[in-house]
C-alpha positions in Angstrom: 151.3 152.6 -3.4 150.6 149.4 -5.5 148.9 146.5 -3.8 148.8 142.8 -4.7 147.7 139.5 -3.3 151.1 138.0 -3.8 154.4 139.9 -4.3 157.3 137.9 -5.4 161.0 139.0 -5.0 163.3 137.4 -7.6 162.7 136.0 -11.0 164.8 132.8 -10.9 163.4 129.3 -10.8 161.6 129.6 -7.3 160.4 133.2 -8.1 159.0 132.7 -11.6 157.5 129.3 -10.7 155.7 130.9 -7.7 154.6 133.9 -9.6 153.3 131.8 -12.5 151.4 129.4 -10.2 149.8 132.5 -8.3 148.8 134.2 -11.5 147.2 131.1 -12.8 145.0 131.1 -9.6 143.7 134.3 -10.7 145.5 136.4 -7.9 146.9 139.7 -8.6 150.6 139.0 -8.6 153.7 141.2 -8.9 157.2 139.9 -9.6 160.2 142.2 -8.8 163.6 141.3 -10.5 166.7 143.5 -10.6 168.6 141.5 -13.2 167.3 139.1 -15.9 164.3 136.8 -15.7 165.3 133.3 -15.1 167.8 134.1 -12.5 171.2 132.4 -12.1 170.0 129.2 -13.4 168.8 130.2 -16.8 171.4 133.1 -17.4 174.5 132.1 -15.4 174.3 128.6 -14.0 172.5 125.4 -15.2 171.5 126.3 -18.7 174.6 128.0 -20.1 176.9 125.6 -18.5 175.1 122.6 -19.8 175.3 124.3 -23.4 179.1 124.3 -22.8 178.8 120.6 -21.5 177.2 119.6 -24.8 179.9 121.3 -26.7 182.5 119.5 -24.9 180.7 116.2 -25.3 180.6 116.8 -29.1 184.4 117.6 -28.9 185.1 114.3 -27.2 183.0 112.4 -29.6 184.8 114.0 -32.6 188.2 113.0 -31.0 187.0 109.4 -31.3 185.3 109.6 -34.7 187.8 107.3 -36.2 186.7 104.6 -33.8 183.2 104.7 -35.3 184.5 104.5 -38.9 183.9 108.2 -39.5 186.6 110.2 -41.3 186.8 113.3 -39.1 189.5 115.0 -37.0 189.1 117.3 -34.0 190.4 120.7 -35.3 189.8 122.7 -32.1 186.9 124.9 -30.7 185.3 127.8 -32.4 184.9 129.8 -29.0 182.7 132.5 -30.6 180.2 130.0 -32.0 180.1 128.2 -28.6 179.2 131.5 -27.0 176.8 132.4 -29.5 174.8 129.1 -29.1 174.9 129.5 -25.4 173.3 132.9 -25.8 170.7 131.7 -28.2 169.6 128.9 -25.9 169.5 131.3 -22.9 167.5 133.8 -24.8 165.0 131.3 -26.0 164.4 129.9 -22.4 164.2 133.3 -20.8 161.8 134.5 -23.5 159.7 131.3 -22.5 159.7 132.6 -18.9 158.4 136.0 -20.1 155.7 134.2 -22.0 154.6 132.2 -18.8 154.4 135.3 -16.8 152.5 137.3 -19.3 150.0 134.4 -19.8 149.6 134.3 -16.0 148.9 138.0 -16.0 151.9 138.6 -13.7 153.1 142.2 -13.5 156.8 142.2 -13.9 158.6 145.2 -12.3 162.4 145.8 -12.9 164.4 146.9 -9.9 165.9 145.8 -6.6 163.6 145.2 -3.7 164.1 145.6 0.0 161.6 145.3 2.9 160.1 148.4 4.6 158.1 146.2 6.8 156.6 142.6 6.6 153.9 143.5 4.0 155.7 146.3 2.1 158.8 146.4 -0.1 160.5 149.3 -1.7 161.7 148.8 -5.4 164.7 150.8 -6.4 164.6 151.1 -10.3 167.2 152.2 -12.8 167.9 155.9 -12.5 167.1 156.0 -8.8 163.3 156.0 -9.0 161.7 154.3 -6.1 158.3 152.5 -5.8 156.5 151.0 -2.8 154.4 147.8 -3.2 152.3 146.1 -0.5 151.4 142.4 -0.7 149.1 140.2 1.4 151.7 137.4 0.9 155.3 137.8 0.0 157.5 135.2 -1.6 161.1 135.9 -1.1 163.0 134.1 -3.7 166.3 136.2 -4.0 168.3 133.1 -4.9 172.1 132.8 -4.1 175.4 134.3 -5.1 178.9 133.1 -5.7 180.9 132.7 -2.4 184.1 134.9 -2.2 187.5 133.5 -1.6 189.0 135.4 1.4 192.7 135.3 0.3 195.2 137.8 -0.8 195.1 138.3 -4.7 191.5 137.2 -5.1 190.6 140.5 -6.7 193.5 140.4 -9.3 192.7 140.8 -13.0 192.2 137.4 -14.5 190.8 136.0 -11.3 187.2 135.0 -12.3 184.1 133.5 -10.9 181.8 131.1 -12.9 179.7 134.0 -14.2 182.7 135.4 -15.9 183.9 132.1 -17.1 180.8 132.0 -19.3 181.7 135.2 -20.9 185.4 134.8 -21.6 186.3 136.6 -24.9 188.8 133.8 -25.7 190.0 130.4 -24.4 192.8 130.7 -22.1 195.7 128.3 -22.7 195.8 127.3 -19.1 193.4 127.6 -16.1 193.6 127.0 -12.4 190.3 126.1 -10.7 190.1 126.7 -7.0 187.5 124.5 -5.7 186.7 121.0 -6.6 183.0 121.1 -5.9 180.3 120.8 -8.4 180.9 124.1 -10.3 184.6 123.6 -10.2 184.6 120.2 -11.5 182.1 120.9 -14.2 184.0 123.8 -15.5 187.3 122.0 -15.2 186.0 119.1 -17.4 184.6 121.5 -20.0 187.8 123.6 -20.4 189.9 120.4 -20.3 187.9 119.0 -23.3 188.4 122.3 -25.1 192.2 121.9 -25.0 192.9 124.0 -21.9 195.5 122.9 -19.5 193.6 122.5 -16.2 194.7 122.2 -12.6 192.2 121.9 -9.7 193.0 122.9 -6.2 190.6 121.5 -3.6 191.1 121.9 0.2 189.1 118.8 1.2 190.7 115.2 1.0 188.7 114.6 -2.2 186.9 116.4 -4.9 183.1 116.7 -4.8 183.1 116.1 -1.0 179.4 115.1 -0.6 179.7 112.5 -3.4 180.2 108.9 -2.7 183.9 108.3 -2.3 184.2 105.3 -4.7 182.6 107.5 -7.3 185.0 110.4 -6.8 188.0 108.4 -6.7 187.1 106.8 -10.0 186.4 110.2 -11.6 189.7 111.7 -10.3 191.5 108.8 -12.1 189.6 109.5 -15.3 190.1 113.1 -15.5 193.8 112.8 -14.6 194.2 110.2 -17.4 192.9 113.0 -19.7 195.6 115.4 -18.6 194.0 117.3 -15.8 195.9 117.7 -12.5 194.0 117.5 -9.2 195.4 118.7 -5.9 193.5 117.7 -2.8 194.1 118.7 0.8 195.4 121.9 -0.6 194.7 125.1 1.4 195.0 128.2 -0.9 197.2 131.0 0.8 197.4 133.6 -1.9 197.0 134.3 -5.6 199.8 136.6 -7.2 201.0 137.4 -10.6 204.6 136.7 -11.9 204.0 136.5 -15.6 201.0 134.2 -15.3 198.7 134.1 -12.3 200.0 131.9 -9.5 198.1 130.1 -6.8 200.1 129.3 -3.7 198.7 126.5 -1.4 199.8 124.4 1.5 199.6 120.6 1.0 200.8 118.3 3.7 202.7 121.1 5.3 204.6 121.9 2.1 204.1 125.1 0.2 203.4 124.6 -3.5 202.4 126.6 -6.5 200.4 126.2 -9.8 200.1 128.8 -12.5 197.5 129.7 -15.3 196.4 132.4 -17.6 193.2 132.6 -15.5 192.1 131.5 -12.0 188.6 130.5 -11.7 187.3 130.7 -8.1 184.5 128.1 -7.7 184.2 127.8 -3.9 180.4 127.3 -4.0 177.3 129.6 -3.6 175.7 131.1 -0.6 172.0 132.4 0.0 171.5 136.0 -1.3 170.2 137.8 1.8 172.2 141.0 1.7 170.6 144.4 0.9 167.2 143.0 1.3 166.3 144.5 4.7 165.5 141.1 6.2 167.3 142.0 9.4 164.7 144.7 10.0 162.0 142.1 10.0 163.6 139.8 12.6 163.4 136.8 10.2 164.9 133.6 11.8 168.0 132.5 9.9 169.5 129.0 9.3 172.3 127.6 7.1 173.3 131.2 6.2 169.8 131.6 4.7 166.3 132.2 5.8 164.7 129.5 7.9 161.6 128.0 6.6 159.1 125.2 7.6 157.7 122.2 5.6 155.4 124.7 3.7 158.2 127.1 3.0 156.8 129.7 5.5 159.5 131.8 7.2 159.1 132.8 10.9 156.7 135.4 9.7 153.7 133.3 8.5 152.8 135.4 5.5 156.3 135.5 4.1 157.5 132.4 2.1 161.2 131.6 1.0 161.5 128.9 -1.5 164.7 128.3 -3.5 168.3 129.0 -2.7 167.6 131.8 -0.3 166.7 129.2 2.5 170.0 127.5 2.1 168.7 123.9 2.3 169.3 122.6 -1.3 170.8 125.0 -3.8 169.3 123.2 -6.8 166.9 124.5 -9.4 164.7 121.4 -9.4 164.2 121.8 -5.5 163.4 125.4 -6.1 160.6 124.7 -8.5 159.1 122.2 -6.1 159.5 124.5 -3.1 157.7 127.3 -5.0 154.8 125.0 -5.7 154.5 123.8 -2.2 154.5 127.5 -1.0 151.7 128.6 -3.5 149.7 125.5 -2.6 149.9 126.3 1.1 148.6 129.9 0.4 145.7 128.1 -1.4 145.1 126.3 1.8 146.6 122.9 1.0 148.4 121.3 4.0 151.0 119.0 2.2 154.5 120.0 3.0 157.6 119.4 1.0 159.5 116.1 1.3 163.3 116.2 0.9 163.6 112.4 1.2 164.8 111.8 -2.4 166.7 114.7 -3.8 168.6 114.0 -7.0 171.9 115.5 -7.5 173.4 115.7 -10.9 177.0 116.8 -11.8 177.9 117.4 -15.4 181.5 116.5 -15.2 182.8 114.0 -17.9 181.6 111.4 -17.4 178.4 112.6 -15.7 177.7 111.9 -12.0 174.1 111.6 -10.6 173.1 110.4 -7.2 170.1 110.3 -4.8 170.1 109.1 -1.1 172.9 108.1 1.2 176.4 107.3 0.2 177.9 104.0 1.5 179.8 105.8 4.3 176.8 107.8 5.3 174.7 104.7 5.5 177.2 102.9 7.7 177.6 106.0 9.9 173.9 106.0 10.5 174.0 102.3 11.7 172.7 100.6 8.8 173.9 97.1 7.9 174.7 97.8 4.2 174.7 95.7 1.1 176.1 97.0 -2.1 175.4 96.1 -5.7 177.6 97.3 -8.5 177.5 97.2 -12.4 180.1 98.7 -14.7 179.1 100.3 -17.9 181.9 98.3 -19.7 179.6 95.3 -19.4 176.5 97.1 -20.8 175.8 96.7 -24.6 174.5 100.2 -25.2 177.5 101.9 -23.5 179.8 99.8 -25.7 177.8 100.9 -28.6 178.0 104.5 -27.6 181.7 104.3 -26.9 181.2 105.5 -23.4 182.1 102.5 -21.1 183.8 104.4 -18.3 181.9 104.3 -14.9 179.4 102.2 -13.0 176.0 102.1 -11.3 176.2 101.5 -7.5 173.1 100.8 -5.3 173.6 101.0 -1.5 170.8 99.0 0.3 169.8 98.0 3.8 170.7 94.3 4.3 167.8 93.3 6.6 164.8 94.6 4.8 166.3 95.3 1.5 165.3 99.0 1.2 167.3 101.1 -1.1 169.3 103.8 0.7 171.1 105.4 -2.1 171.9 105.1 -5.8 175.1 106.5 -7.2 176.0 106.7 -11.0 179.2 107.6 -12.9 178.9 107.3 -16.5 177.0 108.2 -19.8 173.7 110.0 -19.3 173.8 109.6 -15.5 171.6 112.7 -15.1 168.8 111.0 -17.3 169.2 107.6 -15.5 168.9 108.8 -12.0 165.1 109.6 -12.4 164.2 105.8 -12.0 166.3 105.7 -8.8 164.7 108.9 -7.4 161.2 107.3 -7.9 162.5 104.0 -6.3 163.7 105.8 -3.2 160.5 107.8 -2.9 158.5 104.6 -3.2 160.8 102.7 -0.8 161.5 100.1 -3.4 163.8 97.2 -2.8 166.6 96.3 -5.2 164.7 93.0 -6.2 161.7 95.2 -7.4 164.0 97.0 -9.8 165.7 93.8 -10.9 162.3 92.1 -11.6 161.2 95.1 -13.6 161.8 94.4 -17.3 164.1 97.1 -18.8 164.4 97.7 -22.6 167.4 96.4 -24.4 169.8 97.6 -25.4 169.7 100.6 -23.1 171.9 102.2 -20.5 169.0 101.7 -18.0 169.8 98.1 -17.9 172.9 98.9 -15.9 170.6 100.0 -13.1 168.6 96.7 -13.1 171.8 94.7 -13.1 173.3 96.7 -10.3 170.1 95.9 -8.3 170.6 92.2 -9.1 174.2 92.7 -7.7 172.7 93.5 -4.3 171.3 90.1 -3.7 172.8 87.9 -6.4 175.0 88.2 -9.4 174.3 90.5 -12.4 173.6 88.5 -15.4 176.2 90.1 -17.6 178.9 90.6 -15.0 180.5 88.4 -12.4 
């Protein structure tokens, strides 16, 4: 039986980050992964979808080339080259993970792990070979999986999940997306830009349910202007085939139907806890995942569970931080994780990024709310870029001026949100952002002017 100081189950962001940090401490570390290093994020999630996002961004830019005085016409998508570029980027990044682990002297074992007891795991390798490994500390970082859609016809040929959408051999002419959450809207915007007819079916009253309502209402208007159809308050009843695939749903008591060459089921993700033997340990569960404390310890103190498996925030950037907190705690540090300022980025078109409370959430918590807004159409750099749709919205507390939330819909929202995350973390006021000199001409000025809008009038908008 092999023994190690730290045994990590899973090679995604939480797993490889934990293993790399443990290896750099000089601890004997073993990482077990049944699929590819990098996990869902690098292989089937964050990275490949953003490669697609960049391609659709270029497609949208080419469509407007004449506006910039450039003689170019959009002639369609070379899907094979899009896929090849995606595969190259993924390979480069996963090779980087392999390098980090090698440099940290982490032993990587390919196979699927399950618990025999709280210190021992069994690894089943390809071909049926089994190996037992004992660890003083175990980091359970098994990640998440796509949620299933429990309706008739969900297993029909042509009904795909987000993993399969990344490997389609050709672009469909039409696509029905079941689920208007983050994955669904990202994919819908990408395929819409590629010339695919897209319809989105969402059971909630609006797309992207956790996002500020003003932001989602505006995004809905923008995507429908580009030809996408969005059906909300729509409960899917079945999927069947009659020529094309057809999705039947109930909306306001009326049965309706949409059709497409493919149906993408994008109903979210859930913690991956099956087939791990966690039930044999008696681990405390929460949010469909493994319960953890502020140090990412489970109810068994030498087992840690950073990343999607704990069900708190299914985000790679949270997983990285949770892994570091877990390893630091094993080192003896007592600083827990703070979930106070978690950025959420959605690569729709335009992008959405947010941190903190929405306007409705702040009001529901009893805050007296003041809001500042600044539209990108009044920002010089956005006008130069030809991307003027959207706005920056700052939600603050009226009495003491503390920023409660920042919400951005517009160009490079995912890059702009970093300043807002720091502002929330440091408990800044809008006035402190407004008094900070921002470079000109830049998109970041929109954040400064939205901050001015909380307590006065933005300089460039009234």
